[in-house]
C-alpha angles and dihedrals in degrees: 000000000000118000111271123225120248091264090043089058090048089052091049090053090055091046091056086076088070098056094101097029097053097034088127133006091242094065096071096085092056100052135093102230142134111234122203111202114201105174094189117157093215098184134107102314096207090058091044092049090066090070114088111243093004091157089066092057083088084078092065091085093054087102082080088075087073086071086074086080082086100081091212097055122096122193134203113193119189125194136173092242128022116272120237112260088228090062093050092047089052094057096042091052089059090068110106117222096357119114110240092231092052093053093043091053089059094051124085118189118199132177138192092211087222123124096175122131096268131108113267091238090058090051090053092049089053090058110063092176089058090050087051091053091051092050092050092050095055138070094234093202091054104039140092137181128239124197140174093241134355121242136151087278094060090044091053092048091049091052093047091051092041093225127119121261112225095217141076118294111260089237086073098051092106088074089062094051123095091255094045090048091059090052092050092049090051092050092047093048092238120151114250136162119285112257144104136290102238145342125192105186143023096266093052089047092053092046094052093042091052092049090050092048092051091048090051108026091172093066116129098189141012122208123216117198129188109230093238101037115145125219090346094301091123095056130106132182124220109205112212096187095097091056098031093103087072105067111219088222089066093048130081115246090251092051092050090053092051092048088053092046089060089057097053095086087054097055114139106233121202093209117079115255094005116149134193090242092059095036093053091053089061094056098083091045102044106014123219143219129231117211142155118275107236110232126198141161086234118026135180137174110222124174140198127217122201140171128223114201121218087255091056103256117143120223130188113234107169151318126228142182105230123223108223133187140161127099094315105014095268100119120091111235104160145307147245123226127249113021118243113291092234092073104010096105092043089056089052092052094048092043092054092049090053091046091054091056090047090049090052088054089054100257119157141194124005126003131172132204122203119208139184118223118195138170139175102222095196093053109021125016092193122097119240113214123208125181111229109177147341124234107204090195142046113304145185092290095050101078098045093049094045089047089055093046097046096043099044102035086222133145136235113232113214093197092071105006093242130130121228132196122174087353091300127116113243127211134174145187115210135182140179091193115061091139130161132157090232090064093061112111095034109130122210088254090054090053091050089052091051092046091051099044094047096037093237094147127111111273110220092197096058095025089229135111138069132310115197131212138167086050091148090065094056102085099045102031104022086235128139138172125214143172114207113198125197142158090251137020089254092054093046092051091047090052091049092048091049091057091051092046092051094047090049091051094044093051091051093054120098108228097171095101099042117116114263118259122223110270117263119234115265117236116213121204119201099198094107 
């Protein structure tokens, strides 16, 4: 384990309180604890700002409200801007067998009232009175803090509050970077694309790209990834086709570099409006990796999600097939659960091996591993699996899986990688990016009306239906997240498609001449 900083050691001392409490992920619903949820996306804000409605990604951890089904749990949820009461009501009404008023009395909502381009944790640290309110609201000896990702900001907040942070120490964040991921894969003996560990300027990038091209002269494309890119937004593809007639084996090293230099202005960026001029300026600050782009006649992007307990045990949580989009299929849009049976168990095995290395480094709580699966059906029917990167944090597959687990009281079976509830297999299709211009202007209350009238809500009796998130991004950005749960892939996809069909129809209907309905009563919440 690398040597921890002084504050890292202080954090570890606090985290030792959780060794018994967080021995397994399934214990949380049986404990008497206060949970502070700080859904701060504490990553490079300029990269994050490229995602439409990124501020509302703080709502992705609202599945945590389902923990209020435990009558002894109390939750504090902090956001940059206040959440709509309709959104909170929606989640609390998902709780089976718990009176709404009882759950609401154990929930404290707080806000910084600050929508600036700063991580939420930084905004909280800049408001000592808010920190004081949080401290007064909690039983400090029976409390812990949950975040989206752990950085120095979350560590500082944990130390100021004197409660443990259930996440990896920030001193270990390198192992969740693109460069650190490659080192972990090497140590775990897991196949991954050829490439380099890190470059910090244009000249280093060209050198490593030329070396890679000469090692593998048949390459069609090279991918360049910023170390702290988010959801694929920090990726760029270098197309070698225009210079492929000149074999790199026949070139000098210097000539190969210059041929590649001419291609840099033509990089295909996954983020909208990105340019080489801006991208290159981020290299000294963030670093980047250069690696081969895995080609295949048939190509998929599966992922593994695991959990490392404070005592260092590795648990399997889930596998998914990710749904990717963008110019070259590099942007995360959503996922399907579980991953295809042909490689599901292999993903589990590889994910656990990677988790063991991370645990040895001192990592804690959730981690995800993204893979690429390819096959050439005419030559080899078997899938080749390559590890691509590690997310040492919660990710896009965290909230749909936890929503399924908490709402259905089911269990994941490692022997076949399936999830069962009431002796039925459960499947889902989830997305953070159901986004259309026609949806802009829909308020959370409008969405609730549509959900109710068309019976799109999750049915607790059948354990099927749709659970919505990112509802705060709907009005301004026309963007919505949803997890559609069914007893088969076909049913889950049909439920998802029904939601989209209904929303399309509703946003094409002219309601301006309809008779007015009597006003609904307004509910006031006094938490802020």
